[in-house]
Phi, psi and omega in degrees: 000132180296144173253152181230154171289322187223137161253121178253117182265105180118118180259033170276199185300311184296311182298320182292313182294319179295317178299318180298313183295315180296318179296318181294338181268006175099004181274147173266132184229140168243129175251131180234157174208138181283345170286168180271014182209165175270169169106348178057222181281352173277356184302134172242141179236146181278126175229112183048042180083000182255135173278105183269127179278095192297333182242033174104157188292139176231118177244116185280137180206140179196157171244006183267107185301319182297313180294318179301313178296324180293309184289335176289353170292338191244357180197174170235130182269145168274185187255036177298132175248125183284115180222073183290162174235158178246136176250114179239104183053038179086351173276133185251128179231147176283144171238150358289173182305117181211190186294330174296322180295312184294320181295320177295317188289320190240357179067035180247171183237328192252154175300324177298319178301313184294317179299319184295321180292313179300314179299316179302313178296318179295320179294324177297330180287337174050051174282119183253136178074197182284129180304137183258356181210165176304319180303308180296327181294312181298314180297323180287345179262318190233359181079181190280322185298312182290319177299311182297319184273328191239354184240307197300302185285326174302310183292326177293324174295319184293319187251354172073023176202167184294145177300330178291342182262344183274144178293146178303332187297338182301324177230058179308324173224143177249137179286119179234118184240132179259045172223163179273080185216115183266004179292113185300320187257153175262002185292155180296320186233142169201166181161182182240133178298128182288129186093355177100163181286329184303323183299325179299316183289327175298321178285317175303321187261011183299126178082004181252139183285122182232137176231120180257164185072021184241130179266151182303320183289352174275353186267146173272101186293344181290349181271003185232132176288326180216152177240134166251110185261114179253011174277182178296128185300320182292327175300314180304323180262025173055035175055029189289344173263357187116171183270131165287141182273143175222162168256143177233174186226134175253137182245132176248098187259139186220129174273125180248095185284138180078004177255111188284323186208109192268316181232001174075007177202156181289326187227122176234114175276139175256104196261009175242168176286353182302326181247135184283342179271158177274326181198165174237131177255133170247104200296323188297336182291339176294338177237031169062029174072017186236155174274185187292337177280348185095001180280144179290138183269132184281340183247174178215160176230130177239153177227124173268141183245126180242131181259138175202173184290138176291141171230156179309130185102340173279164173276125178281135182245298189240125179290146176267081190278062175264185186295318179299313184289321179296324179292320179293320178301313180303327176291323178291320182300320179295322173296320181297322179294330180273358182278108189290131174080006181237132177244133178259132187214167177081179186295326181284323179286332180260000183047056176210158179276130177240128159291167185294319185294312177296331176297314177297316178301319178293325177292321176296321179295317181295319178300316177301319178294318179296327184267356180062039179240000000 
């Protein structure tokens, strides 16, 4: 039986970057994933020429030059700029909150007018001291109109509980711009990889042994000097201290043949309880409605996203980082530190939400640590 330096559990972003770095440094790696494909939640599949984000929209963005240069070794990005819109009872508003939003909401034109309304509403809420909930935090930042129309019900759908029960830390800051600018991110670079995300993983894992459809408990660990586990840390320990809580997402994806443009934007958030889903993605708009040759695509694919509480067997998406869960994670982390020859990594191993760029940065840092460089 062949021996390896590393077993890397998970062929998502953390596992793929780490495998690439370790392999290039002369280490032998076997990468496994219990799904039937590489790429983790970033995986895209081709449907009628459209790169469909199978596990939800991923827009790459970063201000980290090192990360940007690194990922550009494996792909070329288009110049897509994330500019979602929000639908509240049929009223459409630009996101993030900016002068286009305020002008539509209040019929005003200038930053001073918008600031005056927000300050008046914040004062009327009379939040004293440090906000104790997400609701108080949002009201103290943007006032009642924006909170009621664009934050409250969307957030309750996302997290499955009242904003008055959610911790203020979830939205410690809300992006508020007093300029007419719909660019959601402030980062120096952003875009969508041309040809889809899956191509990045094919290039990251080129020349590395990868087995999909394989579970960790099927492996003979004696064949590996070290294990990097990017799955849920509580699952590794058979949930013996209890389950960490997650929110998960169900996707309802639909191919609309002969429909060139269904909603006019890649991302539309539905911010009222009128609709049970949180948002609808129209995937072709991430690549301007064209295929890789530049030809216009005649069909479209949309995905409705529904948020609900994770149960064993579901895919975990968003950690519920409240006091109870963070305390439980620390107990699991202590068990992990005592586990000889095993490193826990990635968002599932660290029980934290990662954007793609920080995930890559963390994987590169871990590779440096493993290689002693």
